[in-house]
C-alpha positions, -999 to +999 in steps of 0.1 A: -176+483-539-193+518-539-227+501-538-217+478-510-202+506-490-234+526-495-254+497-482-231+494-452-235+531-443-272+530-449-278+500-427-255+515-401-276+547-401-309+528-399-298+507-369-279+534-351-306+561-354-336+538-350-324+516-322-306+546-308-339+565-305-355+534-288-326+529-263-316+565-255-349+584-255-376+558-261-404+542-241-381+533-212-363+566-210-359+579-175-353+615-188-380+641-193-380+638-231-390+602-238-403+600-273-425+569-269-438+545-295-447+571-321-413+588-318-394+555-322-416+546-352-408+579-369-371+575-361-369+543-381-391+556-409-373+589-412-339+571-412-351+552-443-363+584-459-331+603-456-310+573-466-332+566-496-324+601-510-287+599-498-277+565-512-307+555-533-290+566-566-259+545-557-273+512-544-311+515-545-310+518-507-320+483-497-304+484-463-323+452-455-315+416-465-353+408-468-355+435-495-324+423-513-336+387-513-370+398-525-354+418-553-333+387-562-364+365-564-381+392-586-351+392-609-342+428-602-307+422-588-279+398-597-268+371-573-233+383-568-246+418-560-272+404-537-245+385-517-224+417-515-254+437-503-264+412-476-229+410-462-226+448-462-260+451-444-251+427-416-217+444-411-233+478-410-259+467-385-232+451-363-210+482-364-240+504-355-249+481-325-212+482-313-211+520-314-245+522-296-232+498-270-201+519-264-222+550-260-247+534-237-218+520-216-210+556-206-243+559-188-243+549-151-278+536-154-271+513-183-278+476-178-273+450-205-307+432-202-322+403-221-332+425-250-308+454-247-298+479-275-332+477-291-331+440-298-363+423-312-381+396-293-414+382-281-429+362-253-430+366-215-411+397-204-409+414-238-432+444-242-467+430-250-458+394-241-471+381-275-465+344-284-444+330-312-473+326-336-482+363-332-446+373-337-440+352-368-473+363-384-466+399-377-431+399-391-441+380-422-472+400-431-456+434-423-426+425-445-449+414-473-468+447-472-436+467-470-422+450-501-453+455-521-451+492-515-414+491-524-420+472-556-446+496-569-431+529-558-397+520-573-411+505-605-413+525-638-450+531-630-443+546-596-433+582-587-396+579-583-393+614-566-417+603-539-406+567-535-383+573-505-410+592-486-437+566-493-414+538-482-403+556-451-439+564-441-449+528-446-422+517-422-435+542-397-470+526-399-455+492-396-437+502-364-468+518-349-485+484-350-456+459-345-435+475-318-456+461-289-455+426-305-419+421-316-402+455-314-405+455-352-379+440-373-390+434-409-352+434-414-329+405-405-298+428-403-316+452-380-323+423-356-289+407-360-268+436-348-284+442-314-289+405-307-252+398-311-244+422-282-275+416-261-270+378-263-294+358-240-330+356-252-324+381-280-299+358-296-320+327-290-350+343-307-330+357-336-340+329-359-376+343-362-363+376-374-341+360-400-368+337-413-401+356-411-390+387-429-373+366-456-405+346-461-426+378-463-402+393-488-402+362-510-440+361-510-442+397-519-418+392-549-439+363-561-471+382-557-457+413-575-443+393-604-473+370-607-502+393-601-496+430-597-468+438-622-489+427-652-520+443-639-502+477-634-487+473-669-521+468-685-537+497-666-510+521-676 
């Protein structure tokens, strides 16, 4: 239960801080201190960094169902733990979105739009207006690359003391590219929480952010196990 609670808190922190940065002081901020695309990217990345060092020793700091499923495919986590992790992650993301909604409701300018609370999406009316193919490819490829970094940095051949920083910076880079396309998910739980409250198009499009990151994570697990793990072992 300690591991599951750690995953719940970690995912809560990621969604609350990352989406909070986007909603409260991000690109559409009407205040003088809008942090823009780079600021939002660093908010998500730094949230992962701090959580990696805070709860990493307890649960491994997955805070992302795509990571948990990928680790399951790679044989690095048991099925019952994976199920517990995923449930905790979705609960944490939903709680974070509910708190963010309550906070935003206190603003006289708040309007619950189609993709409110930092919800992911694509198509006409969403940021760069990219189509479904672009969105699916982006989420799949970005998750694939993200997991490859995670697999190596957390392996016995990686630098464990720097793993959290490397993973967090990778997420920053991913956001810098993907925000205009999908708002950047690479994490089904991160997409689930805001979509539940935003409803509308965000909820209709949720399927892509459940499927594409999962596909990317599975492909990364198969690639790591089938290609790179043995290569790294030989080189070491």
